[in-house]
BAPANU-444604 format. One line per field, with one value per residue (C-alpha): residue number from 1; residue in one letter; x, y, z. Coordinates in Angstrom, 3 decimals, always signed. Layout:
! BAPANU-444604
nr <- [NUM / ...]
rest <- [A / ...]
c1 <- [X / ...]
c2 <- [Y / ...]
c3 <- [Z / ...]
//
This chain:
! BAPANU-444604
nr <- [1 / 2 / 3 / 4 / 5 / 6 / 7 / 8 / 9 / 10 / 11 / 12 / 13 / 14 / 15 / 16 / 17 / 18 / 19 / 20 / 21 / 22 / 23 / 24 / 25 / 26 / 27 / 28 / 29 / 30 / 31 / 32 / 33 / 34 / 35 / 36 / 37 / 38 / 39 / 40 / 41 / 42 / 43 / 44 / 45 / 46 / 47 / 48 / 49 / 50 / 51 / 52 / 53 / 54 / 55 / 56 / 57 / 58 / 59 / 60 / 61 / 62 / 63 / 64 / 65 / 66 / 67 / 68 / 69 / 70 / 71 / 72 / 73 / 74 / 75 / 76 / 77 / 78 / 79 / 80 / 81 / 82 / 83 / 84 / 85 / 86 / 87 / 88 / 89 / 90 / 91 / 92 / 93 / 94 / 95 / 96 / 97 / 98 / 99 / 100 / 101 / 102 / 103 / 104 / 105 / 106 / 107 / 108 / 109 / 110 / 111 / 112 / 113 / 114 / 115 / 116 / 117 / 118 / 119 / 120 / 121 / 122 / 123 / 124 / 125 / 126 / 127 / 128 / 129 / 130 / 131 / 132 / 133 / 134 / 135 / 136 / 137 / 138 / 139 / 140 / 141 / 142 / 143 / 144 / 145 / 146 / 147 / 148 / 149 / 150 / 151 / 152 / 153 / 154 / 155 / 156 / 157 / 158 / 159 / 160 / 161 / 162 / 163 / 164 / 165 / 166 / 167 / 168 / 169 / 170 / 171 / 172 / 173 / 174 / 175 / 176 / 177 / 178 / 179 / 180 / 181 / 182 / 183 / 184 / 185 / 186 / 187 / 188 / 189 / 190 / 191 / 192 / 193 / 194 / 195 / 196 / 197 / 198 / 199 / 200 / 201 / 202 / 203 / 204 / 205 / 206 / 207 / 208 / 209 / 210 / 211 / 212 / 213 / 214 / 215 / 216 / 217 / 218 / 219 / 220 / 221 / 222 / 223 / 224 / 225 / 226 / 227 / 228 / 229 / 230 / 231 / 232 / 233 / 234 / 235 / 236 / 237 / 238 / 239 / 240 / 241 / 242 / 243 / 244 / 245 / 246 / 247 / 248 / 249 / 250 / 251 / 252 / 253 / 254 / 255 / 256 / 257 / 258 / 259 / 260 / 261 / 262 / 263 / 264 / 265 / 266 / 267 / 268 / 269 / 270 / 271 / 272 / 273 / 274 / 275 / 276 / 277 / 278 / 279 / 280 / 281 / 282 / 283 / 284 / 285 / 286 / 287 / 288 / 289 / 290 / 291 / 292 / 293 / 294 / 295 / 296 / 297 / 298 / 299 / 300 / 301 / 302 / 303 / 304 / 305 / 306 / 307 / 308 / 309 / 310 / 311 / 312 / 313 / 314 / 315 / 316 / 317 / 318 / 319 / 320 / 321 / 322 / 323 / 324 / 325 / 326 / 327 / 328 / 329 / 330 / 331 / 332 / 333 / 334 / 335 / 336 / 337 / 338 / 339 / 340 / 341 / 342 / 343 / 344 / 345 / 346 / 347 / 348 / 349 / 350 / 351 / 352 / 353 / 354 / 355 / 356 / 357 / 358 / 359 / 360 / 361 / 362 / 363 / 364 / 365 / 366 / 367 / 368 / 369 / 370 / 371 / 372 / 373 / 374 / 375 / 376 / 377 / 378 / 379]
rest <- [X / X / X / X / X / X / X / X / X / X / X / X / X / X / X / X / X / X / X / X / X / X / X / X / X / X / X / X / X / X / X / X / X / X / X / X / X / X / X / X / X / X / X / X / X / X / X / X / X / X / X / X / X / X / X / X / X / X / X / X / X / X / X / X / X / X / X / X / X / X / X / X / X / X / X / X / X / X / X / X / X / X / X / X / X / X / X / X / X / X / X / X / X / X / X / X / X / X / X / X / X / X / X / X / X / X / X / X / X / X / X / X / X / X / X / X / X / X / X / X / X / X / X / X / X / X / X / X / X / X / X / X / X / X / X / X / X / X / X / X / X / X / X / X / X / X / X / X / X / X / X / X / X / X / X / X / X / X / X / X / X / X / X / X / X / X / X / X / X / X / X / X / X / X / X / X / X / X / X / X / X / X / X / X / X / X / X / X / X / X / X / X / X / X / X / X / X / X / X / X / X / X / X / X / X / X / X / X / X / X / X / X / X / X / X / X / X / X / X / X / X / X / X / X / X / X / X / X / X / X / X / X / X / X / X / X / X / X / X / X / X / X / X / X / X / X / X / X / X / X / X / X / X / X / X / X / X / X / X / X / X / X / X / X / X / X / X / X / X / X / X / X / X / X / X / X / X / X / X / X / X / X / X / X / X / X / X / X / X / X / X / X / X / X / X / X / X / X / X / X / X / X / X / X / X / X / X / X / X / X / X / X / X / X / X / X / X / X / X / X / X / X / X / X / X / X / X / X / X / X / X / X / X / X / X / X / X / X / X / X / X / X / X / X / X / X / X / X / X / X / X / X / X / X / X / X / X / X / X / X / X / X / X / X / X / X / X / X / X / X / X / X / X / X / X / X / X / X / X]
c1 <- [+53.517 / +53.124 / +55.917 / +59.440 / +60.815 / +63.531 / +66.038 / +65.593 / +69.074 / +68.991 / +70.940 / +68.185 / +65.394 / +64.913 / +62.815 / +60.148 / +58.483 / +55.344 / +55.070 / +54.893 / +55.950 / +59.362 / +60.890 / +62.844 / +65.971 / +66.606 / +63.074 / +61.877 / +58.596 / +56.992 / +56.109 / +53.803 / +55.424 / +52.969 / +52.668 / +49.224 / +48.623 / +52.359 / +52.880 / +55.010 / +53.367 / +54.941 / +53.160 / +54.231 / +52.044 / +52.996 / +53.792 / +56.811 / +54.709 / +54.505 / +51.100 / +49.585 / +51.495 / +50.072 / +46.513 / +47.138 / +48.915 / +45.854 / +43.594 / +45.989 / +46.288 / +42.530 / +41.984 / +44.558 / +43.320 / +39.735 / +40.778 / +42.567 / +39.554 / +37.261 / +39.505 / +39.406 / +35.633 / +35.439 / +37.725 / +35.366 / +32.402 / +30.803 / +30.902 / +27.566 / +26.151 / +26.807 / +30.517 / +30.593 / +28.602 / +31.040 / +33.955 / +32.100 / +31.351 / +35.008 / +36.111 / +33.578 / +34.721 / +38.372 / +37.807 / +38.984 / +37.894 / +34.212 / +32.557 / +31.083 / +27.554 / +27.894 / +29.075 / +26.109 / +23.747 / +25.257 / +24.616 / +21.026 / +20.685 / +22.084 / +19.470 / +16.723 / +18.087 / +18.177 / +14.746 / +13.201 / +15.154 / +15.464 / +16.716 / +19.617 / +22.363 / +22.296 / +22.288 / +25.362 / +26.477 / +26.860 / +23.150 / +21.901 / +20.369 / +19.189 / +15.637 / +16.095 / +17.359 / +14.561 / +11.911 / +13.287 / +13.541 / +9.956 / +8.656 / +11.082 / +10.342 / +6.704 / +7.574 / +10.823 / +11.295 / +13.295 / +16.448 / +16.232 / +15.607 / +18.527 / +20.973 / +19.914 / +20.406 / +23.800 / +24.774 / +23.671 / +25.874 / +28.888 / +28.478 / +28.124 / +31.175 / +33.197 / +31.992 / +33.014 / +36.448 / +36.928 / +36.087 / +32.954 / +30.888 / +31.473 / +29.179 / +27.045 / +23.314 / +22.249 / +23.405 / +20.157 / +18.046 / +17.018 / +17.155 / +13.957 / +13.555 / +14.007 / +11.409 / +12.284 / +10.650 / +7.963 / +8.911 / +6.023 / +7.670 / +5.969 / +5.498 / +7.143 / +3.925 / +3.478 / +7.091 / +6.686 / +3.475 / +5.157 / +8.113 / +5.706 / +3.570 / +6.651 / +8.052 / +4.773 / +4.103 / +4.022 / +7.157 / +10.391 / +12.201 / +9.796 / +12.052 / +15.107 / +13.211 / +12.061 / +15.670 / +16.796 / +14.089 / +15.189 / +18.895 / +18.432 / +16.265 / +18.552 / +21.809 / +20.981 / +23.020 / +22.408 / +21.064 / +24.333 / +26.375 / +24.219 / +24.724 / +28.505 / +28.555 / +29.840 / +29.507 / +33.186 / +32.388 / +30.134 / +32.159 / +29.938 / +32.606 / +33.009 / +29.351 / +29.914 / +29.591 / +32.199 / +30.687 / +32.944 / +32.858 / +33.148 / +34.101 / +33.006 / +29.371 / +29.481 / +28.595 / +29.127 / +32.434 / +34.220 / +35.515 / +35.266 / +32.995 / +31.672 / +28.120 / +26.932 / +25.237 / +22.057 / +20.231 / +17.715 / +20.543 / +22.499 / +19.434 / +18.917 / +22.565 / +22.815 / +19.736 / +21.192 / +24.530 / +22.770 / +20.622 / +23.528 / +26.354 / +29.291 / +31.593 / +29.022 / +27.858 / +31.379 / +32.475 / +29.340 / +27.245 / +24.883 / +21.999 / +21.001 / +18.755 / +19.708 / +16.312 / +12.805 / +10.749 / +7.992 / +7.603 / +7.516 / +4.873 / +2.669 / +2.909 / +2.214 / -0.872 / -2.064 / -1.622 / -2.920 / +0.153 / +2.012 / +4.438 / +8.119 / +11.417 / +14.670 / +16.238 / +13.392 / +14.546 / +17.777 / +15.670 / +13.812 / +17.081 / +18.148 / +14.728 / +14.612 / +18.150 / +17.362 / +14.052 / +15.990 / +18.249 / +21.305 / +22.735 / +22.578 / +26.377 / +26.743 / +23.873 / +25.464 / +28.736 / +26.845 / +25.155 / +28.528 / +27.955 / +31.081 / +29.563 / +29.696 / +25.939 / +24.734 / +22.609 / +21.261 / +20.375 / +18.442 / +16.546 / +16.056 / +16.385 / +12.665 / +13.045 / +15.697 / +13.341 / +10.574 / +12.986 / +14.253 / +10.700 / +9.961 / +13.180 / +12.424 / +9.352 / +11.631 / +13.481 / +12.203 / +13.600 / +11.020 / +10.667 / +7.217 / +4.956 / +5.987 / +9.658 / +9.085 / +7.045 / +9.652 / +12.338]
c2 <- [+25.016 / +25.253 / +25.875 / +24.500 / +24.535 / +27.128 / +24.426 / +21.727 / +20.350 / +16.660 / +15.648 / +16.973 / +14.987 / +11.259 / +9.348 / +6.941 / +3.857 / +5.988 / +8.094 / +11.868 / +11.424 / +12.570 / +12.807 / +15.738 / +14.176 / +16.707 / +16.945 / +13.486 / +14.964 / +13.906 / +16.217 / +15.867 / +16.694 / +16.587 / +18.141 / +19.408 / +21.166 / +21.524 / +23.197 / +21.562 / +21.822 / +21.028 / +20.736 / +19.632 / +16.753 / +17.590 / +14.057 / +11.795 / +8.632 / +7.243 / +5.595 / +8.966 / +10.705 / +8.334 / +9.141 / +12.882 / +12.646 / +11.045 / +13.782 / +16.505 / +15.056 / +14.772 / +18.310 / +19.855 / +17.985 / +18.935 / +22.551 / +22.426 / +20.805 / +23.437 / +26.231 / +24.752 / +24.502 / +28.131 / +29.157 / +27.409 / +29.016 / +25.628 / +25.084 / +23.608 / +23.245 / +19.516 / +20.281 / +22.295 / +19.605 / +16.910 / +18.957 / +19.585 / +15.884 / +14.979 / +17.709 / +16.551 / +12.953 / +13.902 / +16.256 / +14.307 / +17.050 / +16.287 / +13.340 / +10.588 / +11.219 / +14.885 / +13.858 / +11.524 / +14.320 / +16.660 / +14.006 / +13.772 / +17.543 / +17.318 / +14.690 / +16.945 / +19.914 / +18.075 / +16.539 / +19.933 / +21.690 / +19.066 / +21.471 / +22.726 / +20.193 / +21.130 / +24.894 / +26.981 / +28.242 / +31.747 / +31.725 / +30.731 / +34.008 / +35.492 / +35.235 / +31.520 / +30.859 / +32.809 / +31.088 / +27.649 / +28.495 / +29.770 / +26.410 / +24.218 / +26.098 / +25.006 / +21.318 / +21.276 / +21.662 / +24.670 / +22.674 / +20.733 / +23.963 / +25.806 / +22.959 / +22.467 / +26.173 / +25.959 / +23.078 / +25.027 / +27.928 / +25.656 / +24.220 / +27.639 / +28.834 / +26.373 / +28.084 / +31.445 / +30.110 / +28.731 / +32.090 / +30.821 / +33.577 / +36.719 / +36.174 / +33.562 / +34.131 / +31.773 / +34.246 / +36.146 / +33.258 / +33.957 / +31.233 / +29.887 / +30.353 / +27.084 / +26.850 / +25.091 / +21.674 / +21.421 / +18.393 / +16.099 / +13.547 / +10.801 / +11.252 / +8.821 / +6.807 / +6.834 / +5.775 / +2.776 / +1.825 / +2.222 / -0.010 / -2.636 / -2.453 / -2.934 / -5.751 / -7.682 / -6.933 / -9.380 / -10.607 / -12.208 / -8.879 / -7.330 / -7.864 / -6.500 / -3.459 / -2.674 / -2.971 / -0.482 / +2.022 / +1.823 / +2.021 / +5.164 / +6.829 / +5.990 / +6.971 / +9.754 / +8.086 / +8.644 / +5.581 / +5.023 / +5.320 / +2.801 / +0.312 / +0.245 / -0.112 / -3.490 / -5.002 / -4.275 / -0.560 / -0.726 / -0.168 / -1.218 / -0.362 / +3.243 / +3.489 / +4.775 / +3.760 / +4.582 / +5.899 / +5.644 / +8.061 / +6.647 / +8.755 / +5.930 / +6.338 / +10.044 / +10.060 / +13.566 / +14.751 / +11.414 / +11.487 / +9.154 / +10.310 / +8.742 / +8.875 / +8.040 / +4.759 / +6.030 / +3.511 / +2.549 / +1.952 / -0.142 / -2.273 / -2.806 / -3.726 / -6.039 / -7.903 / -8.263 / -9.474 / -12.035 / -13.299 / -13.652 / -14.558 / -12.308 / -13.580 / -13.276 / -9.893 / -8.432 / -9.587 / -8.615 / -5.559 / -4.607 / -3.854 / -6.723 / -4.505 / -1.082 / +0.280 / +0.022 / +2.888 / +0.537 / -0.880 / +2.632 / +3.769 / +0.744 / +1.227 / +4.977 / +4.323 / +1.619 / +3.873 / +6.975 / +9.080 / +11.399 / +9.664 / +10.196 / +9.022 / +7.397 / +10.859 / +12.040 / +9.455 / +11.459 / +14.531 / +12.501 / +11.620 / +15.274 / +16.380 / +13.866 / +14.811 / +18.535 / +17.954 / +15.910 / +18.886 / +18.160 / +21.435 / +22.049 / +22.213 / +18.744 / +17.336 / +18.904 / +17.030 / +13.770 / +14.339 / +14.932 / +18.578 / +20.669 / +24.121 / +24.405 / +23.964 / +26.598 / +24.177 / +22.432 / +25.814 / +26.693 / +23.395 / +22.747 / +26.211 / +26.400 / +23.381 / +25.207 / +28.182 / +25.918 / +24.242 / +27.628 / +28.820 / +25.722 / +26.088 / +29.775 / +28.806 / +27.164 / +30.411 / +32.349 / +35.188 / +35.046 / +32.027 / +30.565 / +27.749 / +27.950 / +27.722 / +24.637 / +22.906 / +23.728 / +22.184]
c3 <- [+48.882 / +45.132 / +42.660 / +43.060 / +46.609 / +47.031 / +47.903 / +45.283 / +44.757 / +43.944 / +47.044 / +49.276 / +47.628 / +47.677 / +45.160 / +46.433 / +44.908 / +44.418 / +41.287 / +41.925 / +45.573 / +46.840 / +50.295 / +51.701 / +53.209 / +55.963 / +57.384 / +56.377 / +55.110 / +51.843 / +48.956 / +45.994 / +42.651 / +39.770 / +36.327 / +35.322 / +32.021 / +31.445 / +34.829 / +37.534 / +40.961 / +44.321 / +47.640 / +51.104 / +52.331 / +55.923 / +57.040 / +57.340 / +57.038 / +53.523 / +54.092 / +54.996 / +52.209 / +49.581 / +50.657 / +50.648 / +47.302 / +45.729 / +47.087 / +45.891 / +42.399 / +42.042 / +43.309 / +40.984 / +37.924 / +38.686 / +39.085 / +35.745 / +34.091 / +35.582 / +34.341 / +30.848 / +31.048 / +32.129 / +29.286 / +26.870 / +28.628 / +29.257 / +33.017 / +34.030 / +37.518 / +37.174 / +36.635 / +39.861 / +41.662 / +40.579 / +41.925 / +45.181 / +45.674 / +45.151 / +47.530 / +50.128 / +49.820 / +50.340 / +53.280 / +56.321 / +58.734 / +58.087 / +59.820 / +57.670 / +58.897 / +57.923 / +54.461 / +54.114 / +55.155 / +52.534 / +49.895 / +51.099 / +50.723 / +47.182 / +46.348 / +47.728 / +45.768 / +42.444 / +43.001 / +43.685 / +40.886 / +38.114 / +35.425 / +37.541 / +36.597 / +32.897 / +33.525 / +32.772 / +36.194 / +34.803 / +33.943 / +37.425 / +38.632 / +41.892 / +40.539 / +39.797 / +43.319 / +44.979 / +42.841 / +43.749 / +47.450 / +47.542 / +46.272 / +48.210 / +51.417 / +51.214 / +51.580 / +53.573 / +57.304 / +58.480 / +59.163 / +55.870 / +53.967 / +55.569 / +55.040 / +51.418 / +50.765 / +52.453 / +50.178 / +47.100 / +48.183 / +48.663 / +45.161 / +43.563 / +45.537 / +43.485 / +40.319 / +41.797 / +42.783 / +39.282 / +37.763 / +36.048 / +37.610 / +39.657 / +42.623 / +44.360 / +43.676 / +46.479 / +49.146 / +48.590 / +49.965 / +53.543 / +56.149 / +57.647 / +61.361 / +63.224 / +65.945 / +69.165 / +69.348 / +72.013 / +74.083 / +74.938 / +77.182 / +79.190 / +82.914 / +85.316 / +85.462 / +81.671 / +81.128 / +83.426 / +81.620 / +78.243 / +79.136 / +80.450 / +77.294 / +75.089 / +77.232 / +77.096 / +73.446 / +70.579 / +68.826 / +69.861 / +70.231 / +72.756 / +75.792 / +74.001 / +72.711 / +76.260 / +77.458 / +74.804 / +75.773 / +79.405 / +78.506 / +76.392 / +79.020 / +81.963 / +80.231 / +77.774 / +75.012 / +71.349 / +69.565 / +67.680 / +70.860 / +72.699 / +69.864 / +70.508 / +74.297 / +75.534 / +78.968 / +79.603 / +79.236 / +82.317 / +85.486 / +88.395 / +90.957 / +89.802 / +88.869 / +85.321 / +81.680 / +79.051 / +75.798 / +72.758 / +69.845 / +66.347 / +63.285 / +60.978 / +62.014 / +62.541 / +66.231 / +67.465 / +68.933 / +68.345 / +71.921 / +74.882 / +77.685 / +80.863 / +82.096 / +85.614 / +86.359 / +88.026 / +90.275 / +87.556 / +85.073 / +87.578 / +88.232 / +84.477 / +83.841 / +86.839 / +85.638 / +82.112 / +83.513 / +85.704 / +82.811 / +80.351 / +82.689 / +83.506 / +80.734 / +77.959 / +79.253 / +79.401 / +75.931 / +73.984 / +73.287 / +76.071 / +73.729 / +71.462 / +69.313 / +68.017 / +67.010 / +68.457 / +67.022 / +65.871 / +69.372 / +70.846 / +68.346 / +69.064 / +72.822 / +72.600 / +70.495 / +72.888 / +75.942 / +74.137 / +74.912 / +72.456 / +70.122 / +70.790 / +69.288 / +70.369 / +70.635 / +72.859 / +75.401 / +75.581 / +76.341 / +78.955 / +80.692 / +80.808 / +82.001 / +84.854 / +85.924 / +86.053 / +87.817 / +90.387 / +91.108 / +88.903 / +87.550 / +83.811 / +83.171 / +84.740 / +82.687 / +79.608 / +80.275 / +80.733 / +77.368 / +75.702 / +74.778 / +74.187 / +74.633 / +78.420 / +78.736 / +76.253 / +74.225 / +77.313 / +78.809 / +75.670 / +75.574 / +79.280 / +80.838 / +81.559 / +83.850 / +85.857 / +86.205 / +87.529 / +89.914 / +91.130 / +91.761 / +93.834 / +95.823 / +96.459 / +98.441 / +100.984 / +101.755 / +104.841 / +106.897 / +109.691 / +111.914 / +112.039 / +110.965 / +107.272 / +108.180 / +110.265 / +107.588 / +104.945 / +107.100]
//
């Protein structure tokens, strides 16, 4: 709420030790009360906790002062793209609804944008034209992947939206840039035999981390965790009695969905974890992280080259887990829950649906209406 509250008698408002922060006596909620450019602005901070109110007050003050500064810049006709970018970065930093990894990725897209369009920061936002945007996108599209291109364009639009909101220009010229089509990645995953050979090659490779790298490869493949999730799992998160592993979300690292989920302890995973617990001792295993290394791409690359099989990544091990589950007869919605998807299986269906079709075709050959030799062999 901006402007004075309708009920602003002194007896209903309590001062606080924090400048520009007042408390509504009846509701207990805190309000920001700041003066910007000679105008008094009120806003409910929607909390009765002063620690939270102080954080929100700081964000509100910064936002209002930036808006006032932008309006002055517009009035002088001197709002540059860098001005809009600065406001966008501050807004991004203060947006608590966006995960930290997403914020980091937006900053990466800004870096890519400025590197590919070095004259942009000094340009007056009112002078950035549709032609300029299309010319930049044509060149940038030659070197950027589809996803990087689309997200960089999206970031450019968000920055120019700030200029539109501030009244520095009428429309957003970046809306004329068409998205690149993102092609589905063709998965080239190792067979069961190749996977066993790969783990062995890593485990017997050179270096003191070989054993631990092999453990990580197995752990990712047997559980379908993301690399960041696997790095946070402790021995105490492995319930051998229930046969499941608790995976913790973490907003600080940006792991998707931020929520706790549980994945099944398949026989191969149980065997791996029981071996690690035996080697380290139950107390040490329970109180420490299961994986002692958090990255092993170099070891994977070396082993793939040695065995002459297609290179794959940590994330491909997650695909491998899903693929093996579906090939073993687990339905896609269940696999989707194990992976931590929140879309009811839509993404998994898109990525792994062809496996279900192959499985269905194989199962169809077991269906017979007439008794005979084929029926007996199928049974």
